[in-house]
N, C-alpha and C positions, 0 to 999 in steps of 0.2 A: 503494499500500499504506500510506503513511503516512497519508495522508487516511482511509482506512478505519480504522486503528488509532485516529487522532485522534477520529473519530466515535463508535467504541464507547467510548472513554474519556469522552467527553462525555455520551454516554447513561446510562452507569453513574453518573456523578457527579450527573446530574439525578436519578436514581433514589434516590440517597442523600439528596439535598437537599429531594425531595419529600416527606419523612416529617417530621413534626412533632417537638417534643421528646419527646413520650410514644411516638414511633413511629407515630402515626397521623394522618391528616388527612381531613377530611371530603371524600367521593366527588366532589362537584361541583368544589371547588376544584383537587382533584388532577387531575382529568379535565381542567380549563382549562388549568393548569400544563403538563401534560404535551402538550397539543394545542399551547400556544405555543411549547413547547421543540423539538416536531416541525417547526413552522412555521419556526423560527429555523434549524433544520439544514437544512430543505428550501431556505430562501433562500441559506444559504451554499454549498450544494452546486450550485445553479443558477448563482450568481455566479461560482463557481470554473470550472464548466463552460463558460460563455459568455464568461468574460474580458473583462467589460463595462468600458468606460472610465466615468469619472465621469459625463460628459455622457450616454451611453448609458443609464446606471443611472438617472438623473434621469427620461428619458422613459420607459424600459422597465418599471420597477416600479409606476408608476401604473397603466399599462395592465394589466399582469399582474394587479396587485390588484383591479382593477375586475372582471376575468373571474371571479377565484376568489370575490369576494364575491358577485356574482350568482349563481354556481353553489351556494355554500353558502346563500343565502337561499332559492334555489328547492328545494334539498335538505331545508331545515327545513320549509317549506311542506308537502312530501310527506309528511314523518315526521309532522307535525301532523295531516294529513288522514287518514293511516292510523290514527293513534291515536283520532281520531274516529269514523272507520268501525268500528274494532274496538269501540268502546263500544256503537255502535248496531246492531251486525251482526245480532243475534239478531231485533230488532224491527223491522228496516228493510223496507219493502216493495220491488216490484219498480222502481217509478218512482225511489225514492232510491237504490237499487243502479245503476240507469243513470246518475243524477246523479254519482254516486261514480266509476264508470267513465270518464266523460267528463272529470272533473275530474282523475283520474289520469293518463289518456292526454295531456291538455294539459300537465301539469306534466312528464311524461316527455319529451314533445316539446321543451318549453322547455328542460329539463335537457340533452338531448342536443345542442340548438343553442348551449348556453352553454359551450362550450369555447374554448381558443385559436384554433382555426380560424376562428371567426366574426368575430375581430379580427385575423386573420393579416395582413391588408394594413397595418394599423398598425404591427403588430409588426415585420413585415418592413421597414417603411420605417425603423425605428430600428435594428434589430440585423441586417439582411439575411436572405435566404432560407436560407443555409447555416446560419446559427446558430439560425435558427427550427427547422430540423430537430434541431439539437443540442439545443435547449430540450424539444422534444417526447421526445428521447432520455433526456435528463437527468431529466426528471420520470419516466419509466418506470423509469429506472435507481433512482432514489431510493424510489419504491414497492416495487419489488422488494427493495431493500436493508432496508426498514422491515419487510417481510412476513418477511423471512428472520430478522431480529432478533427479531421477535415470536415466531416459531415456535421459534427457539433458547431464548428465555426460558421458554415453553411445556414444552418438552422438560426444561429445568432444575429445574423446579417439581416 
């Protein structure tokens, strides 16, 4: 319960700090700032749940970050492909459409393959199978918590 309360307090303080002196901040820097803060909260949540030793953390976080960075890179490629496709949608022919479909399918396959499971052997070697399962649960719990927080904020607005 204390952890939930602490997380909510941190999120609220981040929201207050995210505004500039005049109460406004450009959209891109605000989004990046919020993304960084959510990432920090995620790291804190996972670290707490896994109870990593210093030695384990030194081996675990580079593996974890590699997986996340690769997935983010692929998601960005997909987003860029969708934007490009949307711009050409009205004028594209069937051959170009097939090319976009193939590219999308390939990216989707790579994205699905780029999760913690594809590095599970390496991660398990560092933290063990039981804590690997705990990691999967901690990520899911954190996502749920963030979605709940987002929904609560939308209701209050």
